[in-house]
C-alpha positions as CSV (number, residue, x, y, z in Angstrom):
1,M,181.5,159.5,43.2
2,P,183.5,156.2,43.3
3,T,183.3,153.9,40.3
4,D,181.7,151.1,42.3
5,T,178.9,153.4,43.4
6,K,178.3,154.7,39.9
7,M,178.1,151.1,38.5
8,L,175.7,150.1,41.3
9,S,173.5,153.2,40.6
10,L,173.5,152.5,36.9
11,L,172.6,148.8,37.5
12,F,169.8,149.8,39.9
13,F,168.2,152.3,37.5
14,A,168.5,149.9,34.6
15,V,166.8,147.0,36.4
16,L,164.1,149.0,38.2
17,P,162.0,149.7,35.1
18,I,162.2,146.1,34.0
19,S,161.1,144.8,37.4
20,C,158.1,147.1,37.3
21,L,156.9,145.5,34.0
22,A,156.9,142.0,35.5
23,K,153.4,141.1,36.8
24,P,153.6,139.1,40.1
25,T,151.4,136.0,40.3
26,S,150.1,137.2,43.7
27,D,148.0,139.7,41.8
28,F,145.8,136.7,40.8
29,Y,145.3,135.4,44.3
30,S,142.1,136.1,46.2
31,Y,140.4,134.8,49.3
32,S,136.8,134.3,50.0
33,V,136.3,135.1,53.7
34,A,135.3,132.1,55.8
35,V,131.7,131.7,56.9
36,G,130.4,129.9,60.0
37,S,131.1,130.0,63.7
38,G,134.8,129.2,63.4
39,S,134.9,127.0,66.5
40,G,137.1,124.0,66.7
41,T,140.4,123.1,65.0
42,A,141.8,125.2,62.1
43,F,142.5,123.5,58.8
44,S,143.9,124.3,55.4
45,S,143.9,121.7,52.6
46,E,147.3,120.9,51.2
47,G,148.5,119.6,47.9
48,E,150.6,120.3,44.8
49,G,149.1,121.2,41.4
50,R,145.5,121.4,40.3
51,I,142.5,120.0,42.2
52,T,141.4,116.9,40.3
53,A,138.6,115.6,42.5
54,I,136.7,116.3,45.7
55,R,134.9,114.2,48.3
56,V,132.3,115.4,50.8
57,W,130.6,113.6,53.7
58,E,127.4,114.7,55.5
59,T,125.3,113.6,58.4
60,S,122.0,112.5,56.8
61,N,119.5,115.5,56.7
62,A,121.9,117.6,58.7
63,Y,125.4,119.2,58.2
64,I,128.7,118.6,56.4
65,T,131.1,116.4,58.4
66,G,134.1,116.0,56.2
67,I,135.9,117.3,53.0
68,Q,138.8,115.9,51.1
69,L,140.5,117.3,48.0
70,Q,142.6,115.5,45.4
71,Y,145.6,117.4,43.9
72,D,147.0,116.0,40.7
73,F,145.5,112.5,41.5
74,I,146.9,112.4,45.1
75,W,144.3,112.6,47.9
76,S,145.0,115.2,50.6
77,K,144.4,114.5,54.3
78,R,140.6,114.4,55.0
79,V,139.3,117.3,57.1
80,G,136.6,116.5,59.6
81,R,135.1,113.0,59.7
82,E,133.7,110.3,57.4
83,V,130.0,109.6,57.9
84,G,128.4,107.2,55.5
85,N,129.4,107.2,51.9
86,A,131.4,110.0,50.3
87,H,129.8,112.2,47.6
88,E,132.5,112.5,45.0
89,L,133.2,114.6,41.9
90,I,136.1,113.7,39.6
91,L,137.2,116.5,37.3
92,F,138.1,116.1,33.7
93,D,141.5,117.2,32.3
94,G,141.6,121.0,32.3
95,E,138.4,121.3,34.3
96,A,138.6,123.5,37.5
97,I,136.4,124.4,40.4
98,I,135.4,128.0,39.9
99,Q,132.6,128.5,42.5
100,V,131.9,127.2,46.0
101,S,128.5,128.0,47.4
102,G,126.3,126.6,50.1
103,K,124.4,127.2,53.4
104,Y,125.6,127.7,57.0
105,H,124.2,128.4,60.4
106,S,125.7,129.4,63.7
107,N,127.3,126.0,64.3
108,Y,127.9,124.1,61.1
109,I,128.2,124.2,57.3
110,Y,124.9,122.6,56.2
111,Q,125.4,122.5,52.5
112,V,128.2,122.9,50.0
113,M,128.1,123.1,46.2
114,F,131.2,123.0,44.0
115,V,130.8,124.3,40.5
116,T,133.3,123.5,37.7
117,S,134.5,125.4,34.6
118,R,132.4,122.9,32.5
119,G,129.2,123.7,34.4
120,R,129.1,120.5,36.4
121,A,128.3,120.6,40.1
122,L,128.6,118.5,43.3
123,I,125.9,119.5,45.8
124,V,125.9,117.9,49.2
125,G,123.9,118.7,52.3
126,Q,120.7,120.5,53.3
127,P,119.6,123.9,51.8
128,I,118.8,125.6,55.1
129,Q,119.8,128.8,56.8
130,N,122.2,131.5,55.5
131,S,123.7,131.4,52.0
132,F,127.3,131.9,50.9
133,N,128.8,132.2,47.4
134,F,132.5,132.1,46.9
135,Y,134.2,132.8,43.5
136,P,137.6,134.1,42.3
137,V,138.1,137.8,41.8
138,H,140.4,137.3,38.8
139,Q,139.4,135.8,35.5
140,G,141.1,132.5,34.9
141,A,141.7,131.8,38.6
142,E,140.4,128.6,40.2
143,L,140.1,127.0,43.6
144,K,143.5,126.3,45.1
145,L,142.6,125.3,48.6
146,L,140.0,125.4,51.3
147,S,140.4,126.6,54.9
148,G,138.3,126.9,57.9
149,R,137.6,125.0,61.2
150,F,136.1,121.7,62.2
151,N,135.2,119.9,65.5
152,S,134.5,116.3,66.4
153,N,131.1,116.5,64.6
154,G,131.7,118.4,61.4
155,I,132.8,121.4,59.5
156,T,132.1,124.6,61.4
157,S,133.7,127.2,59.1
158,L,134.7,127.3,55.5
159,G,136.7,129.8,53.3
160,A,138.1,129.5,49.8
161,H,141.5,130.5,48.3
162,W,141.7,131.2,44.6
163,G,144.6,131.6,42.2
164,L,146.2,130.6,38.9
165,V,147.4,127.0,38.5
166,S,150.0,126.0,35.9
167,S,148.4,125.3,32.6
168,I,150.2,122.0,32.3
169,T,147.6,119.3,32.6
170,T,148.2,115.8,33.8
171,S,146.3,112.7,32.9
172,S,145.4,109.7,35.1
173,T,146.2,107.4,32.2
174,Q,149.9,108.4,31.9
């Protein structure tokens, strides 16, 4: 066997066991399958870092019309439309969204509830029709982004993506 091939083989067998010990971060990713009709335009919230606040709009006594997330104090693009005043929850340093629940029917998301690691909750909308309950599969994971669909009236479908976020916390007072 040529010397180069022996060295390559030795290197391969030396690195292989070490790479097996490394735990990929994708092991901590999970997805809560979207509920709702799924009609309209697809969306996925975008941002860097931890979610630090959330806004939700609703048609009075009806369905959810818009959602917006804030990542490390920068608001993402709003999904859906603004109707009336926004319902807002600002998270404390180190606080995370660990559950998303609510109600949906064949055409819209009617209620959404975001629960934090400190037991606080933002509940917006009407408690009618079918229930859903999203949470991470892995301990320590938190909400990283929302996805789904919306039309000109409101949010028609909603899913949640969970994962680990860097433990480095930022503060709005820095």
